[in-house]
RODO-2510 file (C-alpha; in nm, 4 decimals, decimal comma):
residues 151
     n   res          X          Y          Z
     1     m   -15,1102     4,4920   -10,8166
     2     n   -15,0505     4,1933   -10,5893
     3     k   -15,2613     3,8784   -10,5560
     4     n   -15,4268     3,9954   -10,2318
     5     e   -15,5480     4,3118   -10,4009
     6     k   -15,6788     4,1239   -10,7049
     7     y   -15,8655     3,8786   -10,4805
     8     s   -16,0151     4,1562   -10,2664
     9     i   -16,1306     4,3575   -10,5677
    10     k   -16,3015     4,0556   -10,7220
    11     k   -16,4634     3,9428   -10,3960
    12     y   -16,5887     4,2801   -10,2752
    13     d   -16,6932     4,4071   -10,6168
    14     s   -16,9229     4,1033   -10,6407
    15     i   -17,0984     4,1746   -10,3077
    16     a   -17,0819     4,5546   -10,2882
    17     d   -17,4556     4,6138   -10,3327
    18     k   -17,5416     4,3695   -10,0524
    19     y   -17,2295     4,3891    -9,8329
    20     d   -17,4142     4,4768    -9,5100
    21     q   -17,6222     4,1573    -9,5383
    22     t   -17,3204     3,9274    -9,5934
    23     a   -17,1366     3,7388    -9,3200
    24     d   -16,8363     3,9691    -9,3758
    25     g   -17,0522     4,2781    -9,3436
    26     k   -17,2322     4,1589    -9,0294
    27     f   -16,9089     4,0509    -8,8596
    28     t   -16,7299     4,3740    -8,9467
    29     a   -17,0234     4,5838    -8,8226
    30     k   -16,9899     4,4276    -8,4762
    31     v   -16,6175     4,5033    -8,4625
    32     k   -16,6798     4,8589    -8,5849
    33     e   -16,9393     4,9132    -8,3091
    34     k   -16,6667     4,8517    -8,0506
    35     l   -16,4100     5,0564    -8,2418
    36     f   -16,6534     5,3469    -8,2728
    37     k   -16,6520     5,3870    -7,8937
    38     t   -16,2755     5,4441    -7,8910
    39     c   -16,2638     5,6928    -8,1780
    40     t   -16,2919     6,0591    -8,0793
    41     v   -16,2846     6,3522    -8,3211
    42     a   -16,3097     6,7282    -8,2948
    43     n   -16,4424     6,9997    -8,5223
    44     g   -16,1999     7,0619    -8,8069
    45     d   -16,0337     6,7205    -8,7926
    46     k   -15,9504     6,5255    -9,1058
    47     v   -16,0300     6,1550    -9,0766
    48     l   -15,9449     5,8708    -9,3145
    49     d   -16,1042     5,5257    -9,2973
    50     v   -15,8933     5,2674    -9,4826
    51     g   -16,0944     4,9781    -9,6257
    52     c   -16,4160     5,1699    -9,5674
    53     g   -16,6432     4,8963    -9,7043
    54     s   -17,0002     5,0258    -9,7046
    55     g   -16,8941     5,3664    -9,5686
    56     d   -17,1187     5,3380    -9,2621
    57     f   -16,8328     5,3645    -9,0108
    58     v   -16,6688     5,6789    -9,1479
    59     y   -17,0116     5,8363    -9,1960
    60     a   -17,1001     5,7660    -8,8306
    61     i   -16,7723     5,9290    -8,7241
    62     s   -16,8534     6,2306    -8,9412
    63     c   -17,1778     6,2773    -8,7477
    64     r   -16,9848     6,3345    -8,4228
    65     a   -16,8276     6,6654    -8,5262
    66     k   -16,7762     6,8916    -8,8253
    67     i   -16,4875     6,7001    -8,9797
    68     q   -16,3511     6,6339    -9,3246
    69     a   -16,4184     6,2624    -9,3695
    70     y   -16,2541     6,0377    -9,6276
    71     g   -16,2970     5,6698    -9,7034
    72     i   -16,0914     5,4503    -9,9310
    73     d   -16,1454     5,0957   -10,0473
    74     i   -15,9779     4,8722   -10,3039
    75     s   -16,3158     4,7789   -10,4538
    76     p   -16,4522     5,0224   -10,7136
    77     n   -16,8036     4,8869   -10,6638
    78     m   -16,7875     4,9402   -10,2871
    79     i   -16,6841     5,3015   -10,3466
    80     k   -16,9748     5,3508   -10,5894
    81     e   -17,2165     5,2237   -10,3232
    82     c   -17,0618     5,4588   -10,0632
    83     q   -17,0918     5,7578   -10,2946
    84     k   -17,4610     5,6855   -10,3482
    85     k   -17,5320     5,6848    -9,9736
    86     y   -17,3083     5,9494    -9,8203
    87     k   -17,2602     6,2843    -9,9929
    88     n   -17,0691     6,4519    -9,7074
    89     v   -16,7813     6,1998    -9,7168
    90     t   -16,5136     6,1902    -9,9874
    91     f   -16,4650     5,8359   -10,1144
    92     k   -16,2086     5,7038   -10,3571
    93     v   -16,0607     5,3768   -10,4790
    94     s   -15,7218     5,3142   -10,3223
    95     s   -15,5096     5,0438   -10,1687
    96     g   -15,4271     5,0452    -9,7987
    97     e   -15,0624     4,9895    -9,8859
    98     k   -15,0184     5,3049   -10,0949
    99     l   -15,2225     5,5941    -9,9583
   100     d   -15,2772     5,8604   -10,2215
   101     f   -15,2647     6,1568    -9,9831
   102     d   -15,0049     6,4163    -9,8872
   103     d   -14,7806     6,3805    -9,5828
   104     n   -14,9210     6,5003    -9,2490
   105     t   -15,2796     6,5243    -9,3733
   106     f   -15,4950     6,3383    -9,1190
   107     d   -15,5716     6,3784    -8,7502
   108     t   -15,7168     6,0282    -8,7294
   109     l   -15,6783     5,7210    -8,9460
   110     t   -15,9001     5,4177    -8,8886
   111     i   -15,8725     5,0652    -9,0244
   112     c   -16,1073     4,7860    -8,9244
   113     c   -16,0997     4,4206    -9,0316
   114     v   -15,8630     4,5032    -9,3173
   115     l   -15,5046     4,4331    -9,2060
   116     h   -15,5374     4,0602    -9,2696
   117     h   -15,6286     4,1371    -9,6337
   118     l   -15,3098     4,3318    -9,6989
   119     y   -15,0066     4,1751    -9,8588
   120     s   -14,7823     4,3840    -9,6333
   121     a   -14,9057     4,5317    -9,3072
   122     d   -14,5616     4,6968    -9,2823
   123     n   -14,6356     4,8990    -9,5964
   124     f   -14,9639     5,0121    -9,4442
   125     v   -14,7956     5,1201    -9,1189
   126     k   -14,5329     5,3210    -9,3084
   127     e   -14,8044     5,4909    -9,5112
   128     a   -15,0174     5,5558    -9,2017
   129     r   -14,7219     5,7256    -9,0312
   130     r   -14,6610     5,9343    -9,3402
   131     v   -15,0178     6,0658    -9,3826
   132     l   -15,0924     6,1134    -9,0124
   133     k   -15,0103     6,4434    -8,8474
   134     q   -14,7411     6,4267    -8,5807
   135     d   -14,9975     6,4093    -8,2999
   136     g   -15,2463     6,2013    -8,5014
   137     f   -15,4218     5,8833    -8,3959
   138     l   -15,4208     5,5429    -8,5611
   139     v   -15,7256     5,3388    -8,4591
   140     i   -15,7068     4,9678    -8,5489
   141     g   -15,9731     4,6998    -8,5140
   142     e   -15,8596     4,3562    -8,6248
   143     p   -16,0098     4,0146    -8,5519
   144     w   -15,7965     3,7569    -8,3783
   145     f   -15,8720     3,3890    -8,4062
   146     p   -15,6663     3,2045    -8,1442
   147     w   -15,7444     2,8453    -8,2428
   148     g   -15,4422     2,6625    -8,3752
   149     c   -15,2027     2,9330    -8,2609
   150     g   -14,8933     2,8129    -8,0819
   151     n   -14,9434     2,4454    -8,1644
***
């Protein structure tokens, strides 16, 4: 386990029961609102949300069609909170850099406000390619803070 993962587990475990009321939760919700508009699914699709946080996003996607919805998060406490709220979504503890799923499993993979937490975004991309079906979609929402860039 790398230092980014240890930090994320500690931080998000400590706020899991109140995540939606935190600055992180409120900010991420706004980004996910925009991302939600770009994410289409069809009956029978399998969808994975990496870094699912409170589970609200993947649950909302699951309400669009009869899909098999999955959410993973590095924080065990976040996953416990998700499992309490959403019974029709499969949640499990997992890193975004090592996806514990078979090759060619998902039609859509989403990740929102998580890439900057990863030690290696390259590892995530390799794993995303592996678990996505050949014609699958990768939907990414990531904040960009331009101040100080290029100076």
